[in-house]
VOGU-3710 file (C-alpha; in Angstrom, 3 decimals, decimal comma):
1> xxxxxxxxxx> -22,670/-168,126/-33,329  -22,983/-170,993/-31,185  -26,313/-170,849/-29,466  -27,772/-173,300/-27,208  -27,438/-177,295/-28,244  -29,822/-179,644/-27,178  -28,717/-183,151/-28,065  -30,193/-186,185/-28,125  -27,737/-188,868/-25,848  -27,580/-190,875/-29,269
11> xxxxxxxxxx> -24,699/-187,722/-30,643  -20,858/-188,072/-29,786  -19,943/-185,182/-27,650  -16,431/-183,018/-27,187  -13,746/-182,272/-24,768  -14,408/-180,505/-21,320  -12,672/-177,112/-20,113  -12,160/-176,256/-16,629  -12,173/-172,857/-15,699  -10,707/-171,275/-12,371
21> xxxxxxxxxx> -10,531/-168,217/-10,586  -8,700/-166,082/-7,802  -9,043/-162,890/-6,075  -6,008/-160,654/-5,314  -6,063/-158,007/-2,456  -4,033/-154,983/-1,323  -3,861/-153,094/-4,780  -4,950/-149,565/-4,912  -8,047/-148,290/-6,191  -9,873/-145,147/-8,065
31> xxxxxxxxxx> -13,418/-144,047/-8,281  -12,563/-143,090/-12,332  -13,721/-144,820/-14,899  -10,579/-147,083/-15,991  -10,382/-147,734/-19,686  -11,602/-150,531/-21,978  -9,161/-152,802/-22,770  -10,574/-154,098/-26,313  -9,558/-156,627/-27,838  -6,981/-155,362/-30,673
41> xxxxxxxxxx> -7,731/-158,500/-33,291  -9,887/-156,537/-35,465  -6,494/-154,205/-36,035  -4,314/-156,098/-37,799  -3,884/-158,925/-39,587  -4,391/-162,263/-37,858  -1,030/-164,219/-36,843  -0,786/-167,561/-34,929  2,293/-169,012/-33,341  1,963/-172,457/-34,044
51> xxxxxxxxxx> 4,612/-173,925/-31,700  2,637/-172,155/-29,055  -1,117/-171,464/-30,257  -3,856/-173,843/-32,405  -5,420/-171,501/-35,806  -8,530/-173,232/-34,318  -8,532/-169,430/-31,923  -9,100/-167,899/-35,342  -12,790/-169,185/-35,224  -14,013/-166,392/-32,860
61> xxxxxxxxxx> -13,462/-162,703/-32,734  -12,373/-162,992/-29,099  -10,646/-165,164/-27,172  -11,141/-164,153/-23,564  -15,013/-163,492/-22,874  -14,208/-160,832/-20,718  -13,260/-159,234/-23,957  -16,301/-159,996/-25,511  -18,371/-158,633/-22,497  -16,677/-155,383/-22,347
71> xxxxxxxxxx> -17,010/-154,401/-26,013  -20,754/-155,358/-25,486  -20,953/-152,212/-22,984  -23,300/-149,458/-23,725  -24,630/-147,772/-20,128  -22,668/-145,206/-19,743  -20,685/-145,050/-15,933  -21,263/-142,040/-13,636  -18,874/-141,317/-10,476  -22,720/-141,344/-8,604
81> xxxxxxxxxx> -21,331/-141,980/-4,873  -24,065/-144,945/-4,852  -21,736/-146,960/-7,425  -18,296/-145,661/-5,459  -19,852/-147,197/-2,078  -20,536/-150,367/-3,659  -17,568/-150,539/-5,966  -15,466/-150,173/-2,143  -17,927/-152,478/-0,704  -16,942/-155,299/-3,559
91> xxxxxxxxxx> -13,589/-154,437/-2,995  -12,953/-155,014/0,713  -14,529/-158,427/-0,212  -12,468/-159,858/-2,204  -13,578/-163,657/-1,161  -17,004/-163,306/-1,734  -16,201/-161,747/-5,582  -14,142/-164,392/-6,051  -16,742/-167,200/-5,217  -19,500/-164,937/-7,156
101> xxxxxxxxxx> -17,188/-164,099/-10,372  -16,313/-168,584/-10,333  -20,134/-169,677/-10,413  -20,578/-167,309/-13,121  -18,041/-169,209/-14,986  -20,453/-172,370/-15,468  -23,544/-170,038/-17,147  -21,845/-166,356/-18,674  -20,785/-167,567/-22,031  -24,843/-169,022/-22,490
111> xxxxxxxxxx> -25,986/-165,522/-21,127  -23,465/-163,338/-23,376  -24,899/-165,358/-26,618  -28,431/-164,563/-25,995  -27,737/-161,233/-24,329  -25,580/-160,480/-28,050  -28,284/-162,469/-30,486  -30,723/-160,157/-29,361  -28,598/-157,015/-29,561  -29,151/-156,077/-25,704
121> xxxxxxxxxx> -26,590/-153,884/-23,714  -24,076/-156,552/-22,375  -24,735/-155,044/-19,076  -27,838/-157,160/-18,675  -25,688/-160,175/-18,536  -24,020/-159,217/-15,293  -27,699/-158,733/-13,738  -27,776/-162,381/-12,076  -24,186/-161,333/-9,931  -26,649/-158,611/-8,627
131> xxxxxxxxxx> -30,027/-160,852/-8,517  -28,554/-163,924/-6,695  -24,484/-163,750/-6,837  -24,527/-166,075/-9,680  -26,321/-169,052/-7,890  -29,236/-170,579/-9,984  -30,224/-172,235/-6,503  -30,683/-169,023/-4,769  -33,771/-168,871/-2,909  -35,099/-165,581/-1,026
141> xxxxxxxxxx> -37,489/-165,168/2,089  -40,339/-163,142/-0,698  -40,057/-166,821/-2,656  -37,840/-165,351/-5,824  -36,071/-168,618/-6,793  -33,281/-168,807/-9,716  -30,096/-166,907/-10,552  -32,564/-164,549/-11,859  -34,859/-164,591/-8,773  -38,202/-165,075/-10,280
151> xxxxxxxxxx> -41,526/-164,998/-8,209  -44,047/-167,642/-8,736  -46,342/-165,271/-10,507  -43,593/-163,401/-13,021  -42,141/-167,339/-13,906  -45,771/-168,318/-14,034  -46,218/-165,585/-16,490  -43,210/-166,508/-18,181  -44,008/-170,235/-18,574  -41,763/-171,287/-16,240
161> xxxxxxxxxx> -42,891/-175,061/-15,191  -43,185/-174,847/-11,052  -44,303/-178,323/-10,103  -43,357/-181,179/-7,538  -40,733/-182,378/-9,905  -39,138/-178,989/-11,030  -38,709/-175,519/-10,828  -37,500/-173,973/-13,998  -37,047/-170,782/-11,887  -34,179/-172,063/-11,058
171> xxxxxxxxxx> -33,112/-173,886/-14,653  -30,028/-172,198/-16,250  -31,382/-172,024/-19,675  -35,298/-171,250/-19,338  -34,757/-168,657/-16,460  -32,222/-167,041/-18,728  -34,160/-166,600/-21,906  -37,499/-165,695/-19,981  -35,480/-162,802/-17,675  -34,429/-161,661/-21,391
181> xxxxxxxxxx> -37,891/-162,001/-22,632  -38,904/-159,730/-19,340  -36,590/-157,556/-19,802  -37,353/-156,660/-23,639  -41,222/-156,379/-22,667  -39,880/-153,596/-20,385  -37,846/-152,144/-22,846  -41,147/-151,519/-25,042  -42,512/-150,077/-22,324  -40,101/-147,392/-20,607
191> xxxxxxxxxx> -37,612/-147,050/-23,595  -34,687/-146,282/-20,895  -32,470/-149,149/-19,587  -32,448/-147,453/-16,625  -36,193/-147,446/-15,944  -36,247/-150,603/-17,038  -33,795/-151,986/-14,559  -35,776/-150,411/-12,104  -38,792/-151,969/-13,364  -37,417/-155,270/-12,664
201> xxxxxxxxxx> -36,419/-154,433/-9,057  -39,337/-152,924/-8,032  -42,016/-153,919/-10,848  -43,350/-152,300/-13,683  -46,438/-150,910/-12,036  -44,207/-148,883/-9,638  -42,054/-147,397/-12,032  -45,500/-146,221/-14,040  -46,912/-145,090/-11,018  -44,227/-142,937/-10,014
211> xxxxxxxxxx> -43,372/-141,755/-13,742  -46,720/-139,923/-12,989  -46,360/-138,626/-10,058  -43,698/-136,784/-11,373  -45,410/-136,033/-14,577  -47,851/-134,220/-12,391  -45,770/-132,278/-10,430  -43,678/-131,289/-13,953  -40,845/-132,858/-12,698  -38,169/-135,441/-15,485
221> xxxxxxxxxx> -39,049/-138,830/-15,455  -35,674/-140,529/-15,482  -34,168/-142,961/-12,950  -32,540/-140,648/-10,659  -35,507/-138,299/-10,221  -37,931/-140,668/-9,663  -38,990/-141,884/-5,657  -38,419/-144,941/-5,132  -37,446/-147,716/-2,371  -33,885/-147,851/-0,724
231> xxxxxxxxxx> -33,437/-150,970/-2,910  -34,416/-149,826/-6,176  -32,478/-147,008/-5,607  -29,181/-149,160/-5,262  -29,602/-151,688/-7,501  -28,443/-149,904/-10,910  -25,674/-148,595/-8,868  -24,828/-152,215/-7,749  -24,792/-153,273/-11,710  -23,134/-150,084/-12,030
241> xxxxxxxxxx> -19,776/-151,232/-9,857  -19,983/-154,340/-10,988  -19,177/-152,907/-14,442  -16,851/-151,173/-13,381  -15,053/-154,467/-11,667  -15,184/-155,836/-15,028  -13,537/-152,764/-16,954  -10,534/-153,182/-14,461  -10,278/-155,389/-11,925  -7,079/-154,774/-10,983
251> xxxxxxxxxx> -7,282/-151,402/-10,120  -9,638/-152,417/-7,066  -7,851/-155,230/-5,809  -9,483/-158,094/-7,599  -9,136/-160,836/-10,136  -11,335/-162,389/-12,710  -11,444/-165,407/-13,408  -9,884/-166,216/-16,834  -12,637/-167,312/-19,327  -12,104/-168,480/-22,465
261> xxxxxxxxxx> -14,558/-167,223/-25,129  -16,409/-171,460/-25,512  -19,308/-173,181/-24,467  -18,824/-174,689/-21,023  -22,030/-176,564/-20,919  -23,561/-179,013/-23,695  -27,245/-180,293/-23,053  -28,326/-183,847/-23,093  -32,087/-184,960/-23,052  -33,288/-188,590/-22,400
271> xxxxxxxxxx> -36,634/-189,658/-23,023  -36,096/-192,438/-19,793  -36,455/-191,486/-16,221  -33,014/-192,228/-14,251  -32,111/-191,040/-10,457  -30,348/-187,958/-9,899  -27,622/-190,095/-8,037  -27,465/-192,304/-11,108  -26,927/-189,197/-13,882  -23,961/-188,144/-11,696
281> xxxxxxxxxx> -22,475/-190,930/-11,478  -22,618/-191,241/-15,729  -21,236/-187,996/-15,929  -18,341/-188,798/-13,284  -19,645/-186,453/-11,198  -20,792/-185,515/-7,638  -24,123/-184,921/-6,482  -23,052/-181,664/-5,049  -21,323/-180,828/-8,843  -24,200/-182,223/-11,164
291> xxxxxxxxxx> -27,324/-180,384/-8,630  -25,485/-176,763/-9,611  -25,280/-177,644/-13,062  -29,215/-178,702/-12,889  -30,670/-176,971/-10,169  -34,450/-176,669/-11,355  -34,340/-180,575/-10,531  -36,569/-180,492/-7,100  -36,475/-184,304/-6,811  -34,103/-187,371/-7,033
301> xxxxxxxxxx> -35,521/-188,406/-10,023  -34,993/-187,013/-13,814  -38,449/-187,831/-15,689  -37,802/-188,795/-19,003  -41,310/-187,627/-20,274  -40,627/-184,084/-19,141  -37,987/-183,535/-22,182  -35,513/-182,707/-19,464  -32,931/-180,410/-20,698  -29,781/-181,862/-18,755
311> xxxxxxxxxx> -26,406/-179,452/-18,255  -23,121/-181,445/-17,946  -19,746/-179,744/-18,779  -18,724/-180,648/-22,323  -15,778/-183,519/-21,783  -18,417/-185,182/-19,026  -21,113/-185,380/-22,044  -19,572/-188,051/-23,726  -19,096/-190,468/-20,391  -22,520/-190,020/-19,367
321> xxxxxxxxxx> -23,964/-191,103/-22,851  -21,771/-194,057/-22,803  -22,131/-195,054/-18,925  -25,808/-194,724/-19,865  -26,450/-196,656/-22,488  -24,017/-199,293/-20,288  -25,777/-199,690/-18,012  -27,907/-202,352/-17,103  -29,827/-202,174/-13,920  -32,687/-199,789/-12,863
331> xxxxxxxxxx> -32,207/-196,043/-13,893  -34,504/-194,833/-11,829  -35,996/-196,021/-8,033  -39,100/-193,696/-8,315  -42,492/-193,242/-9,632  -45,300/-190,831/-9,180  -49,346/-191,290/-8,407  -52,275/-189,482/-7,795  -54,467/-190,220/-5,189  -57,882/-189,927/-5,780
341> xxxxxxxxxx> -59,092/-189,691/-1,995  -57,833/-188,561/1,255  -54,898/-191,052/2,816  -52,438/-190,679/5,272  -48,589/-191,589/5,069  -49,057/-194,919/6,613  -52,058/-196,017/4,765  -51,168/-195,182/1,169  -47,475/-196,866/2,496  -49,530/-200,403/3,823
351> xxxxxxxxxx> -51,500/-200,308/-0,049  -48,553/-199,742/-1,926  -46,405/-202,518/0,721  -43,607/-199,652/0,663  -41,943/-197,999/4,079  -43,595/-195,173/5,222  -40,387/-193,070/6,193  -39,366/-193,757/1,977  -42,851/-191,185/0,976  -42,828/-188,958/4,336
361> xxxxxxxxxx> -38,879/-187,962/3,324  -39,113/-187,912/-0,606  -42,672/-185,964/-0,300  -41,237/-183,603/2,854  -44,566/-184,768/4,582  -44,033/-184,139/8,345  -45,580/-186,376/10,385  -49,304/-185,784/11,794  -50,214/-185,026/8,218  -52,453/-187,160/5,579
371> xxxxxxxxxx> -52,492/-186,189/1,857  -55,749/-185,034/0,342  -57,301/-185,972/-2,631  -55,720/-184,574/-6,170  -52,054/-184,740/-4,798  -49,113/-185,776/-6,592  -47,252/-188,156/-4,277  -43,619/-189,462/-5,435  -43,253/-193,315/-4,338  -41,124/-196,090/-4,399
381> xxxxxxxxxx> -41,037/-198,368/-7,233  -41,714/-201,694/-6,613  -42,281/-204,920/-9,101  -42,650/-204,091/-12,638  -43,778/-199,976/-12,475  -43,605/-197,968/-15,337  -41,734/-194,789/-15,754  -43,577/-191,840/-14,579  -46,024/-191,093/-17,632  -46,220/-187,870/-19,001
391> xxxxxxxxxx> -49,888/-186,398/-17,902  -48,369/-186,523/-14,733  -44,506/-185,186/-15,225  -45,678/-181,803/-17,229  -49,101/-181,291/-15,295  -48,374/-181,997/-11,957  -50,506/-180,434/-9,166  -48,641/-179,471/-5,477  -48,874/-182,100/-2,805  -52,117/-180,715/-0,744
401> xxxxxxxxxx> -51,952/-181,713/2,920  -53,987/-181,592/6,388  -53,239/-182,527/9,415  -54,498/-185,667/10,643  -55,963/-184,625/14,210  -58,468/-182,268/12,281  -59,467/-184,945/9,681  -60,470/-186,820/12,767  -62,418/-184,766/13,914  -64,466/-183,901/11,504
411> xxxxxxxxxx> -64,890/-188,057/10,898  -65,795/-187,554/14,950  -68,207/-185,183/14,045  -69,716/-187,465/11,151  -70,371/-190,075/13,556  -72,304/-188,495/16,424  -74,756/-186,875/13,880  -74,917/-190,597/13,264  -75,404/-191,341/16,342  -78,269/-189,087/16,911
421> xxxxxxxxxx> -79,649/-189,493/14,538  -80,335/-193,550/15,542  -81,071/-191,713/19,045  -83,618/-190,037/17,921  -85,339/-192,917/15,945  -85,309/-195,179/18,894  -86,675/-192,452/20,976  -89,551/-191,875/18,443  -90,105/-196,079/18,117  -90,008/-196,068/21,948
431> xxxxxxxxxx> -92,691/-193,066/21,868  -94,879/-195,519/19,715  -94,319/-198,032/21,720  -95,681/-195,973/24,603  -99,418/-195,148/22,979  -99,598/-198,573/21,764  -98,789/-200,210/25,140  -102,311/-200,192/27,996  -99,866/-199,682/30,780  -97,126/-196,933/31,206
441> xxxxxxxxxx> -93,142/-198,017/31,276  -91,701/-198,104/34,210  -88,987/-196,202/36,470  -86,325/-198,166/35,568  -86,977/-197,791/31,927  -87,384/-194,211/32,092  -84,029/-193,949/33,869  -82,574/-196,286/30,987  -83,694/-193,304/27,926  -82,970/-190,774/30,233
451> xxxxxx> -79,242/-191,501/30,617  -79,052/-192,817/27,089  -79,990/-189,062/25,897  -77,335/-187,711/28,378  -74,574/-190,270/26,501  -75,280/-189,244/23,521
//
């Protein structure tokens, strides 16, 4: 089995794979469960026409990743009306299915490897279709993020880093490992994969309460018998609908992209800070393509101190290595500092001798806001600035802001309090002078004192 490969920059890498997909429409489809097209390789002796094929294909039991996925299915597909409803929904949107399936081609092999290694049902490899349409950069209104849609708290529970520089909820490898860990933990709790999926969507606490309510009424506690929100009620049927499409896409007027049973990407790492734009250039990729493979990097700089996992298509990894090693210029344009006291952007820019608009743009700081003490701020490199140190790269606090107007009011209040104190001292000294003097002050002096008190 080919597991995740984290390669140091010094290692040689291999050739590229390019996957494409398309969709067709207009064919009739049935709600009946199609038969599984099993691979016949195990039923006959291997045979290779060396004029047209390569003997290298014999090293893997499957040449088609979809065949491997189909053979790993375990969950039953009933002719449930909800399943049929969602199959119809996908069948009516071939362009959407095409985009979703094409995106999956970058990540499915790794997920299938992990699901198979853990001996889990292969249906779970399809879960990102339901969660995010296989978009690792997806972000919901509820603040769930990534291909597996981790909430911030759940992400922290599974040790997914979320800081200024990166969000591992969007990291393909880290989030996949965390999601499968979570699903395995849920299976230990419920012992039923449909209840596991309900808990993944709704939360284990809610599923546990629903089970207890049914137990109290002597009712069944399976997925179909529990009372749950509509979203959770449709969650498993949606997954089973995708499964039916994978089993026989042509029956529903759809076409799956051809996926070879081979890793799409390799993971490289470096100890040096490097700008995202330069990294894309080294790999001969557009910035958009690079970010699609590496959506966890929040900022335009990748930090070497964080031991980054940079995903690259196989054929681009060697170019990345060679071009980076040959590059003679500055690899990164940015560094980071932690503020010891409150500062406005203008004050910080003046102190560092950089442009204020650069600090605002890179840190997403709106005008009229100032930075609180303890915040980590990304700033342009000047002079002989070093790469971001490990303690900032891995333990970065979030940027904390406050309104400059509020800050000024606080300052004004303190200043006013000081003036009042000084006024009281003046008045006290004045009273002492009155007692010491043999004659009272004249009217003019009394008015001055009175006006002074009103002003203060």
